N, C-alpha and C positions, 0 to 999 in steps of 0.2 A: 750197667744198663746201657742200651743202645737206642733209646727212644728218641726219634728226631722231632724237633719242634722248631721250625724256622731255621735259624743259623746256629742253634745251640742244641745240646742234648741235655736231658734231665740229669744224666750222670755228671756231665761237666758242671751243671748248675749246682748240684749237691756237693760236689767237691769243693766249690768255692765257699760253701757254708761252713766248712770245717767238720770236725768230728760230730757224729750224731749223739744225742742224749743216751747215755748208757745206764744211768742209775737214777731212779726217782728220788731217793734220799738226797743225793748230791745236788740234783737240779732244784729240788724244793728248798734246800738250805741256801743255795746260791742266790735264789730269787728273793726269798723272804728274810735273809740276813742283811740285805741292803736297806739303805734309807729309802722309804717309799713315800711319795707325795700323797697326802691325805686326800681322798676323793669321796669320803663318806660312802654311801651305798653305790654311788655312781650315776645317779639320775642327772640328766641335763637340767631339768626343772620338774619337780614333782607336783607343782600346783597348776601350771598353765595347761590349758587344753590345746592351744595353738602355738606352734613354735616356728620361727624363721631360722633356718640352719644354713650356714655358708659352707660349701665344699668347693674348693678351688675358686673359680671366678663366678660361680653360680649360687643363687640363693633358692632354697627349697622350702616349701610350706608343709609342715608336718602337723597332723592332728593326732593327739594321744588321748588317753582316757584315765584321768585321775579317779573317777568313780569306780571304774573296773578294778583298779589297783587296790582300792579299799573295800572291795566286795569280799564275800566269803566263798568265792568260787573254789571248789575242792581241788581241781587239777592245776591250779596255779594262775597267776595274773601278771607275771613279770614281763610278758610281752606287751603290756598295756602302755609302756613308757619307752621313750628314747633314752638309751644309756650313753654315757659320755664317750665311751670308747668307739661307738659306732661311726660318728663323723670323722674320728681320727683314722679309722681303718679305711673308710671311703676315700678320704683325701690321699692316703698313701697309695691305695690301689689305682687311683686315677691320675696320679702324678706322672709326668712325662719321663722322669728319671727313675721310676719304680723298677727294681731289678727284675721282676717277672716280665714286665713289658719290654725292657731292654734286651732280655734274653729271648724274647718272642715266644715264651711259654704261654704268656697271656697276650692274645692277639685278637684281631677283628673277627676271627671265626670261632673263638673259644665258646664252649658251652659250660655254663656255671649253674650249680645248684646251691642255694643257701638254706641252711637249717636254722629254725628259730628266728625268722626275720623280724618278728614283732610287728606292731601296728604301723611303724613308720615306713618300712620298706626302703629305707634311705640308701643302703648300699646298692640295691637293685636299681633305684632311680638314677644314681650317679654312674654306675658301671655298665648298665644294660646298653646304652647307646654306643658303647665302644667295643662290644663283643657280639658274637653271633646270636646267642640266646641266653637269657637269664631267668631261672626259675626260683621264685621266692616260696618258701614253705614254712608252715607253722600250724598250730592247732586251729580248728575251725573258728574259734571265738574271735580271732584277729582279722578274719577275712574281710568283713565289712569296712573296717578302717583302712586296711591295706589297699583295698580297691579304691576307696575314697582318696587316699594319698596319691596313688598312681594317676587318678583322673585329675586331681588338683594341680599336679605338676606336669601335666602332659605337654604344655607349651614349652616349659624349660627343657624337657626331655627331647622334644621335637627340634629345638634349636641346637642341642648337642648332636643329634643325629644328622642334621643338615651340615654341620661343621665336619662331621666324619665323612659324609658322602662327597664333600668338596675335596677331601683328601683321597678320593677314589677308592675308599675302603668298601667292602661288601656291605650290603644293607643289613641292618640289625633286625632281628625278629622281636626285639624289645623284651620287657619284663612281664612275666605272667605269674600269678599266684596259684598255688596248688596246696590243698590241705595235706599235711603229713604229720601224724602224731607218732612219736617214736615208740610209744608203748603199745599202740593198737593197730597201726597201719603198716602195710607192706610197701616196700619201695617200688613194687611193680605198679603201684598207682601212678607213678611218674611217667609211665610209658605213653599215656595218652597225651600229656602236655609236651613231652620231649620228642615223640615221633621217631624219626630216623636218627635222632641224636641220643636215643636212650642208652646205647652202649658206647657213647663217645663223649662222656662228661669229662671235661678237662680239669675243673676245679670244684671242690666241695668246700664251701665257706661256712664257718660257724663263728659268730661274733657274740661274746659274752653269754654263752649258753651253759657255762660250767658254774653252777651255784648250789645245786641240790644233789647230795650224795646218792639219793635213791633214783635219780634220773640218769646217772652216769652210765650204768650198764646198758639200758636201752638206747641211750644216745650213741654210745660207741658201737653197739650192734648195728644201728642204722648207718653210721659212717662206714663200717665194714661192708655192709650189704651194697651200698651205693658204689663204693670204690672197687668192688669186685665185679661190677657189671661189665666193665671193659674186657675182662678176662674170659667172658662167656662167648666172645666172638673171635674166631681165628682170623688173623690178618697178617700180612707180610711184615708190617711194622708193629712192634709191641706197643700197646697203649696203656697208659696208667692215668689214674685220677689223682691229682694232688689235693690232699687235705690241708686246709688252712684254718687254724684255730686261734682266734684272738680273744683275750680275756683280761679282765681287771683282777689284780691279785688281792684277794680278800681273806680267804681261809687257807692256811697251809695244809690242813687235813683234807679239805675238799679237793684242792689242787693235786695233792699227791695221789689221792684215790683215782682221780681222772687219769693222771699220768701213768699210774700202774696199769690201768685198763688199756690205755692207748698203746703202751709199749708191748703189750701182749700181741697186738695185731699189726702195729705199724712201726716202721723205722721213723724216728722223730728227730728233727733238728730245731733248735731255737734260732730264730733269725737274729744275726748279730747287729750291734748298734750301728755300724757303718752303713748298713743297708736300710735303716729305718729313719723316720722323722722323729723329732724331739719327743713328741707325746706318746711314742711307742717304745722309746729306749729304756734301758735299765734306770731305775729311779723314778720313772713316771708313774709307777703303779700298774702298768700294763705290760703284757707280754704277747709275743706272736710265735707260734710253733707251726711247723710244716711236717706233714706225715706222708709216707708212701706205704701202702699196704704190703705186708709181708706175704710171700707165697705160702709160707707155713707159719702158723701161730707160734709165738715164743713161749717157752715153758720156764716158769720161775721155781 
């Protein structure tokens, strides 16, 4: 690959990650045979409605919905809560020594789409002030609480944006929520919120979205559709969208089902420990994978 991003190329960056994941059996065994710290289901707190969450030097107020989690909603309620891995990923992404930031692949002009943001919108709250545009997506039922959390933390986000502008970085367009159901919606619905950035998505982030085998196929189809948008526009510089998937290790069967589907469409790398914070390294019960869409699907 010869895609330029700042002073680095994606090819150079991927070479530093080592060999890509070649086999789902081997990857699943390597991850689940280690001693994994117990995190139960992975809630930050399943009883509180209001949480105070620290990410870096800032504290964010997050409202979640215990009542919604305990409801009989047919299409799922996992987005009602803040999951423990979410602040871990947010802290890693906003750290000054983050490898994506140091390589300038993640920069002040980056366009990011997040799948399955849940009610907290925490990653968008923390990262949006540091990038060009951040789109939070999930099913419609989380919309009200996401918007409330964006509003409740507006002063914290504004202070982060002011710090950014003092550094003479370009102005951020902030975080915006858009409904996107993997099973029923087309990614074309993102065109209105992305505007001229529709074909220029730099990162697609999914944090703890891998939990239900029945949703893996539509989830990966959505990932493929979004990552293929860049290829629809001819440009002198080849453009790719980097898929970043963070998840808590719960079920080896569900994980391997996801990885099998992912490997059909993407070249996949596991982020090595020396590039991660302690709560994302091996043994933490969490894992972070990066994917680049293949030009041709892989046959098994």
